[in-house]
C-alpha positions as CSV (number, residue, x, y, z in Angstrom):
1,M,0.0,0.0,0.0
2,S,1.3,3.5,-0.9
3,E,2.7,5.6,1.9
4,T,0.6,8.5,3.2
5,I,2.4,11.7,2.2
6,I,-0.2,14.3,3.4
7,E,-2.2,13.8,6.5
8,V,-4.7,16.5,7.5
9,K,-6.8,16.2,10.7
10,D,-9.6,18.5,11.9
11,L,-8.0,21.5,10.0
12,S,-9.7,24.9,10.3
13,K,-8.9,28.4,9.4
14,C,-10.8,31.4,10.8
15,Y,-10.5,35.0,9.7
16,R,-11.9,38.0,11.6
17,I,-13.7,40.2,9.1
18,G,-15.3,43.6,9.4
19,R,-19.0,44.0,9.5
20,N,-21.6,46.7,9.3
21,T,-23.1,47.4,12.7
22,S,-25.0,50.6,12.0
23,K,-28.3,48.9,13.0
24,G,-26.8,47.2,16.0
25,D,-26.6,43.5,16.7
26,G,-29.8,43.2,18.7
27,L,-30.3,41.8,22.2
28,R,-30.0,38.2,21.2
29,H,-26.6,38.6,19.6
30,V,-25.3,40.6,22.6
31,L,-26.4,38.0,25.1
32,E,-24.9,35.2,23.0
33,S,-21.6,37.0,22.9
34,A,-21.6,37.7,26.6
35,V,-22.3,34.0,27.4
36,R,-19.6,32.7,25.1
37,A,-16.9,35.1,26.4
38,P,-18.0,36.6,29.7
39,F,-14.7,37.9,30.9
40,A,-13.6,39.4,27.5
41,W,-17.0,41.1,27.3
42,L,-16.3,43.0,30.5
43,K,-13.4,44.9,28.8
44,P,-14.7,48.0,26.9
45,E,-12.0,47.8,24.2
46,E,-12.9,44.1,23.6
47,R,-16.6,45.0,23.3
48,K,-15.8,47.7,20.7
49,Q,-13.6,45.3,18.7
50,R,-16.2,42.5,18.6
51,A,-18.8,45.0,17.5
52,R,-16.7,45.8,14.5
53,T,-15.7,42.3,13.5
54,E,-17.0,38.8,13.1
55,D,-15.5,35.3,12.6
56,F,-15.5,33.8,9.2
57,W,-14.5,30.1,8.9
58,A,-12.8,29.8,5.5
59,V,-12.0,26.1,6.2
60,R,-13.6,24.1,8.9
61,D,-12.9,20.6,10.3
62,V,-11.3,19.1,7.2
63,S,-9.7,15.7,7.5
64,V,-8.1,13.9,4.6
65,E,-5.2,11.6,3.7
66,I,-3.4,11.7,0.4
67,K,-1.0,8.9,-0.8
68,R,2.3,9.3,-2.5
69,G,2.0,9.4,-6.2
70,E,-1.7,10.4,-6.2
71,M,-3.1,13.2,-8.3
72,V,-6.0,14.7,-6.4
73,G,-8.4,17.3,-7.7
74,I,-10.2,19.7,-5.4
75,I,-13.4,21.2,-6.8
76,G,-16.2,23.4,-5.5
77,R,-17.9,26.7,-6.0
78,N,-16.3,30.1,-5.6
79,G,-15.8,30.7,-1.9
80,A,-15.9,27.0,-1.0
81,G,-12.5,27.2,0.7
82,K,-10.3,25.5,-1.9
83,S,-7.6,28.1,-2.2
84,T,-7.5,28.6,1.5
85,L,-6.9,24.9,2.0
86,L,-4.0,25.0,-0.5
87,K,-2.5,27.9,1.3
88,L,-2.6,25.9,4.5
89,L,-1.0,22.9,2.9
90,S,1.7,25.2,1.4
91,R,2.4,26.7,4.8
92,I,1.7,30.2,3.5
93,T,-0.8,30.7,6.3
94,E,-1.2,29.1,9.7
95,P,-4.3,27.1,10.6
96,T,-6.5,28.3,13.5
97,K,-6.7,24.7,14.7
98,G,-6.0,21.2,13.5
99,N,-2.9,19.5,12.2
100,I,-1.1,19.0,8.9
101,R,1.6,16.4,8.4
102,L,3.7,16.6,5.2
103,R,6.3,14.0,4.3
104,G,8.2,15.6,1.6
105,R,9.3,18.8,-0.1
106,V,6.4,21.1,-1.3
107,A,6.3,23.3,-4.3
108,S,3.2,25.5,-4.8
109,L,1.9,27.6,-7.6
110,L,-1.1,29.5,-6.1
111,E,-0.9,33.0,-7.6
112,V,0.9,34.6,-10.4
113,G,4.4,35.3,-9.3
114,T,4.2,33.3,-6.0
115,G,7.6,33.2,-4.4
116,F,9.2,35.5,-7.0
117,H,11.1,38.7,-6.0
118,P,10.0,41.4,-8.5
119,E,13.4,43.1,-8.6
120,L,15.3,39.9,-9.4
121,T,15.7,38.5,-12.9
122,G,14.2,35.3,-14.1
123,R,17.5,33.6,-13.8
124,E,18.0,34.8,-10.2
125,N,14.4,33.8,-9.2
126,I,15.0,30.2,-10.5
127,Y,17.9,29.9,-8.0
128,L,15.9,31.7,-5.3
129,N,12.9,29.3,-5.6
130,G,15.2,26.3,-5.6
131,A,16.9,27.5,-2.4
132,I,13.4,28.0,-0.8
133,L,12.7,24.4,-1.7
134,G,15.9,23.4,0.0
135,M,17.8,22.4,-3.1
136,S,21.6,22.9,-3.5
137,R,23.0,25.2,-6.2
138,V,24.4,22.1,-7.9
139,E,20.9,20.5,-8.1
140,I,19.3,23.7,-9.4
141,K,22.1,24.1,-12.1
142,R,21.4,20.5,-13.2
143,K,17.8,21.4,-13.9
144,F,18.3,25.0,-15.1
145,D,18.4,24.4,-18.9
146,E,15.3,22.2,-18.7
147,I,13.4,24.8,-16.8
148,V,14.3,27.6,-19.2
149,A,13.4,25.4,-22.2
150,F,10.0,24.5,-20.8
151,S,9.1,28.1,-19.9
152,E,10.1,29.4,-23.3
153,I,11.3,32.8,-22.0
154,E,15.0,32.5,-22.6
155,K,15.1,35.9,-24.4
156,F,13.9,37.6,-21.1
157,L,15.8,35.4,-18.6
158,D,18.0,38.3,-17.4
159,T,15.1,40.8,-17.2
160,P,13.6,41.7,-13.8
161,V,10.4,39.7,-13.4
162,K,8.5,42.9,-12.5
163,R,8.5,43.6,-16.2
164,Y,7.1,40.2,-17.2
165,S,3.5,39.8,-18.4
166,S,1.2,37.6,-16.3
167,G,1.6,34.9,-19.0
168,M,5.4,35.0,-18.7
169,Y,5.1,34.9,-14.9
170,V,3.0,31.8,-15.1
171,R,5.4,30.1,-17.6
172,L,8.4,30.6,-15.4
173,A,6.7,29.9,-12.1
174,F,5.2,26.6,-13.3
175,A,8.5,25.5,-14.9
176,V,10.3,26.1,-11.7
177,A,7.7,24.4,-9.5
178,A,7.4,21.3,-11.7
179,H,11.1,20.8,-12.5
180,L,12.8,21.3,-9.1
181,E,11.7,17.8,-8.0
182,P,9.3,18.5,-5.2
183,E,7.7,15.4,-3.6
184,I,4.4,17.4,-3.5
185,L,3.2,19.8,-6.2
186,I,0.3,22.1,-5.4
187,V,-1.3,24.0,-8.3
188,D,-4.3,26.4,-8.1
189,E,-6.4,27.9,-10.9
190,V,-3.5,30.2,-11.9
191,L,-2.9,28.1,-15.0
192,A,-6.0,29.7,-16.5
193,V,-3.8,32.8,-17.1
194,G,-1.6,31.0,-19.7
195,D,-2.5,30.4,-23.4
196,A,-4.2,27.2,-24.4
197,E,-1.1,25.6,-25.8
198,F,0.9,26.2,-22.6
199,Q,-2.0,25.0,-20.4
200,K,-1.9,21.7,-22.4
201,K,1.8,21.5,-21.9
202,C,1.5,22.1,-18.1
203,L,-1.3,19.5,-17.8
204,G,1.0,17.0,-19.6
205,K,3.8,17.8,-17.3
206,M,1.7,17.3,-14.2
207,E,0.6,13.9,-15.5
208,D,4.2,13.0,-16.0
209,V,5.2,14.2,-12.6
210,S,2.5,12.1,-11.0
211,Q,2.5,8.9,-13.1
212,Q,6.1,8.6,-14.2
213,Q,8.0,10.2,-11.3
214,G,5.6,9.0,-8.6
215,R,5.2,12.5,-7.1
216,T,2.0,13.8,-5.5
217,V,0.0,16.5,-7.3
218,I,-2.9,18.5,-5.8
219,L,-4.9,20.5,-8.4
220,V,-7.6,23.0,-8.0
221,S,-9.5,23.9,-11.2
222,H,-12.9,24.8,-12.5
223,Q,-12.0,23.1,-15.8
224,M,-13.7,19.8,-15.3
225,P,-12.2,18.1,-18.4
226,A,-8.7,18.6,-16.8
227,I,-9.8,17.3,-13.5
228,Q,-11.5,14.2,-15.1
229,N,-8.5,13.5,-17.4
230,L,-5.8,13.8,-14.8
231,C,-7.2,13.0,-11.4
232,T,-8.1,9.6,-10.0
233,R,-9.5,11.0,-6.8
234,C,-11.4,14.2,-6.0
235,L,-12.4,16.3,-3.0
236,L,-15.6,18.3,-3.1
237,M,-15.7,21.4,-0.8
238,D,-18.6,23.7,0.1
239,K,-18.7,26.6,2.6
240,G,-15.3,25.6,4.0
241,Q,-16.1,22.0,4.6
242,L,-15.1,18.8,2.9
243,I,-18.5,17.3,2.0
244,M,-17.4,14.4,-0.3
245,Q,-14.3,12.6,-1.4
246,G,-13.9,9.6,-3.8
247,G,-13.5,8.7,-7.4
248,T,-13.3,11.6,-9.8
249,D,-16.4,10.7,-11.9
250,E,-18.5,10.2,-8.8
251,I,-17.5,13.5,-7.3
252,V,-17.8,15.5,-10.5
253,N,-21.3,14.1,-11.1
254,S,-22.3,15.0,-7.6
255,Y,-21.0,18.6,-8.1
256,M,-22.9,19.0,-11.3
257,T,-26.1,17.7,-9.7
258,K,-25.6,20.1,-6.8
259,G,-25.2,23.0,-9.3
260,A,-28.5,22.0,-11.0
261,A,-30.3,22.1,-7.6
262,L,-28.8,25.6,-6.8
263,A,-29.9,26.9,-10.2
264,T,-33.5,26.3,-9.3
265,E,-33.3,28.3,-6.0
266,G,-34.5,31.9,-5.8
267,L,-31.8,34.5,-6.5
268,V,-32.6,36.4,-3.3
269,D,-31.8,33.3,-1.2
270,R,-28.4,32.6,-2.8
271,E,-25.5,33.2,-0.4
272,D,-22.7,32.1,-2.7
273,R,-22.8,35.2,-4.9
274,T,-19.9,37.6,-4.8
275,G,-19.4,41.3,-5.5
276,K,-19.8,44.7,-4.0
277,G,-23.6,44.7,-4.4
278,N,-24.2,48.2,-5.8
279,V,-26.0,46.4,-8.6
280,R,-27.6,43.0,-8.1
281,I,-29.4,40.7,-10.4
282,T,-32.9,40.0,-9.1
283,S,-34.5,37.9,-11.8
284,I,-33.6,35.9,-15.0
285,D,-36.3,35.3,-17.6
286,L,-36.8,34.1,-21.1
287,R,-38.9,36.3,-23.3
288,D,-39.9,36.5,-26.9
289,P,-38.9,39.6,-29.0
290,D,-42.2,41.3,-28.0
291,G,-41.2,41.1,-24.3
292,N,-43.6,38.3,-23.3
293,V,-42.2,35.8,-20.8
294,I,-41.8,32.3,-22.3
295,H,-41.0,29.0,-20.7
296,E,-38.7,27.4,-23.3
297,A,-36.2,28.5,-25.9
298,I,-36.8,26.8,-29.3
299,S,-33.9,26.1,-31.7
300,G,-34.0,28.6,-34.5
301,H,-36.4,31.1,-32.9
302,D,-35.4,34.5,-31.6
303,V,-35.1,34.5,-27.9
304,V,-34.5,37.3,-25.3
305,L,-32.5,36.5,-22.2
306,S,-33.7,39.1,-19.6
307,L,-31.8,40.1,-16.5
308,G,-33.7,42.0,-13.9
309,Y,-31.5,44.3,-11.7
310,E,-31.8,46.6,-8.7
311,T,-29.2,49.2,-7.5
312,K,-28.4,49.7,-3.9
313,D,-30.6,52.5,-2.4
314,G,-31.7,53.4,-5.9
315,A,-28.4,55.1,-6.6
316,E,-26.9,55.4,-10.1
317,V,-24.1,53.1,-11.0
318,N,-21.9,54.1,-13.9
319,D,-19.8,52.2,-16.5
320,C,-21.6,48.9,-16.0
321,V,-21.0,45.7,-17.9
322,F,-23.6,42.9,-17.9
323,C,-22.4,39.4,-18.9
324,V,-24.2,36.1,-19.3
325,E,-22.8,32.6,-19.9
326,V,-25.0,29.7,-21.1
327,A,-23.5,26.4,-20.1
328,K,-24.3,22.7,-19.8
329,D,-22.4,19.9,-18.1
330,L,-19.8,22.5,-17.0
331,K,-19.1,23.4,-20.6
332,N,-19.7,27.0,-21.7
333,Y,-21.7,27.1,-25.0
334,F,-21.8,30.8,-25.6
335,S,-21.4,34.2,-23.8
336,L,-23.2,37.5,-24.1
337,S,-21.8,40.8,-23.0
338,S,-23.2,44.4,-23.1
339,A,-19.6,45.8,-23.5
340,L,-18.7,43.6,-26.5
341,V,-21.6,44.6,-28.8
342,D,-21.9,48.3,-27.8
343,R,-19.3,50.9,-27.0
344,R,-21.7,53.3,-25.3
345,P,-21.3,53.6,-21.5
346,L,-24.0,51.8,-19.6
347,S,-25.4,53.4,-16.4
348,V,-28.2,51.9,-14.3
349,R,-30.4,53.4,-11.6
350,G,-33.1,51.9,-9.4
351,R,-34.9,48.9,-10.9
352,G,-34.9,47.7,-14.5
353,R,-33.8,44.9,-16.8
354,I,-31.2,44.3,-19.4
355,D,-32.5,42.3,-22.4
356,F,-30.1,40.2,-24.6
357,L,-31.5,39.3,-27.9
358,V,-30.3,35.9,-29.2
359,P,-31.3,35.5,-32.9
360,N,-32.0,32.0,-34.0
361,W,-31.5,30.3,-30.6
362,P,-28.5,28.1,-31.5
363,L,-28.8,25.2,-29.0
364,M,-30.5,21.9,-29.2
365,G,-33.1,20.7,-26.7
366,G,-32.0,20.2,-23.1
367,R,-31.5,22.0,-19.9
368,Y,-28.8,24.8,-19.8
369,H,-27.4,26.7,-16.9
370,I,-27.0,30.5,-16.6
371,N,-23.9,32.2,-15.0
372,F,-23.8,36.0,-14.8
373,Y,-21.4,38.8,-14.0
374,V,-22.1,42.4,-13.4
375,G,-19.2,44.9,-13.2
376,S,-18.8,48.7,-12.8
377,N,-16.0,51.2,-12.6
378,K,-15.8,50.2,-8.9
379,G,-15.1,46.5,-9.7
380,V,-17.2,43.3,-9.5
381,E,-20.7,44.1,-8.4
382,D,-22.5,40.7,-8.7
383,Y,-21.2,37.4,-9.8
384,L,-22.9,34.0,-9.6
385,N,-22.6,30.6,-11.3
386,D,-25.6,28.3,-11.8
387,A,-27.9,31.3,-11.2
388,S,-30.8,29.8,-13.2
389,V,-31.7,27.2,-15.8
390,I,-33.1,27.4,-19.3
391,D,-35.1,24.7,-20.9
392,A,-34.7,24.5,-24.6
393,I,-36.6,22.3,-27.1
394,D,-35.7,21.2,-30.6
395,G,-36.9,23.3,-33.5
396,D,-36.5,23.2,-37.3
397,F,-33.3,25.3,-37.1
398,Y,-32.1,24.4,-40.7
399,G,-35.6,24.3,-42.3
400,T,-34.9,20.7,-43.4
401,G,-36.8,18.9,-40.7
402,K,-33.6,17.5,-39.4
403,L,-31.7,19.0,-36.5
404,H,-28.7,16.7,-35.9
405,H,-27.2,13.4,-36.9
406,E,-27.4,10.4,-34.6
407,G,-25.2,10.8,-31.6
408,W,-25.0,14.6,-32.0
409,Q,-27.8,15.4,-29.6
410,G,-27.0,18.3,-27.3
411,V,-23.2,18.3,-27.9
412,S,-22.8,21.2,-30.3
413,V,-23.9,24.8,-31.1
414,L,-26.1,25.1,-34.2
415,V,-24.7,27.3,-37.0
416,K,-26.5,28.3,-40.1
417,H,-24.4,27.1,-43.1
418,S,-24.6,25.8,-46.6
419,W,-22.4,23.8,-49.0
420,T,-21.5,23.9,-52.7
421,K,-20.1,21.2,-54.9
422,H,-17.3,22.0,-57.3
423,E,-16.0,19.5,-59.9
424,E,-12.7,19.6,-61.7
425,G,-11.7,17.9,-64.9
């Protein structure tokens, strides 16, 4: 049986965050706090501090064992605690309680430029990272050419990394992390910054590190194909807790089912949305071009995807961007954006709706998920995955009475097209 290389027991991380107390906590909360910490409550300065802050458990009571040579995926919604767990495993942050036992050297790639000194060159940062991992200069030198070749930044090797683009940062950071022979490699979603070809190269390297070299890899990603292709085991997190672990297919299917259930909840009740909240989406409807609410989208018919919104206290919010993704089985089929199709600045006030007209609805019958994003000149205002569902039914998209070949059902976007035959000779 393989040796346990990572052992986590009852791991928790609590942050103290600020809160709005303009309306007071109420008598019940005051009494609860006094009972829980009676002596601290007697101190005036402690009472003031507690009134301004509250505890937020980013990770709570997580216990897991990972064997040497395993490639484990960690999945979950935004805010589930995945990145915090990786920071705890990487010893970037200390746990509030619980224990972590690591039997091996750890290399982590959690954010662009993690572990790099901006004033040092790429060459110097390779040696710096190797030293942090506990490697000798001889060991680093032996791997140096391989790292540079993989990162494809030889031309900029003696340039300070503060002048690197985010893509160059990622290339060098991953090359260093993967080639300096760590027993444990921890990688967050940061690979999404790179181009598609380099992402494929990195995924191949991680597979090689795990399967060929027998090293342990922990991967956090929202790209389910990558998780399914690379990982034999998965952990599913939600609200800081580990709610399931097991075979990759089983866990991914459970995650998708949970997303479908969330998409049927009312938007007002959703606590997993993020953003400043100056603009919030309050409803998502399907409409026909005349504005009437409809219940299904029909292939080939014009459909309006309508987002109801409300601004905080009815105030005006400037330079807004409304975006919508239509997805199925964790695959994004198409995206809509107010900023891509119109250069005019968009300002909203009070209540209203933004209607996206989709000519010739291009999807076959099935149930699709809606993700949305609202931004302004102040940043992200409202963001939510699996916000709603759309039911689509097959229509005569091509006007031929045939929508797809056998086996093509629900796997592609419909595109108007034609063909012409040309003979030579």
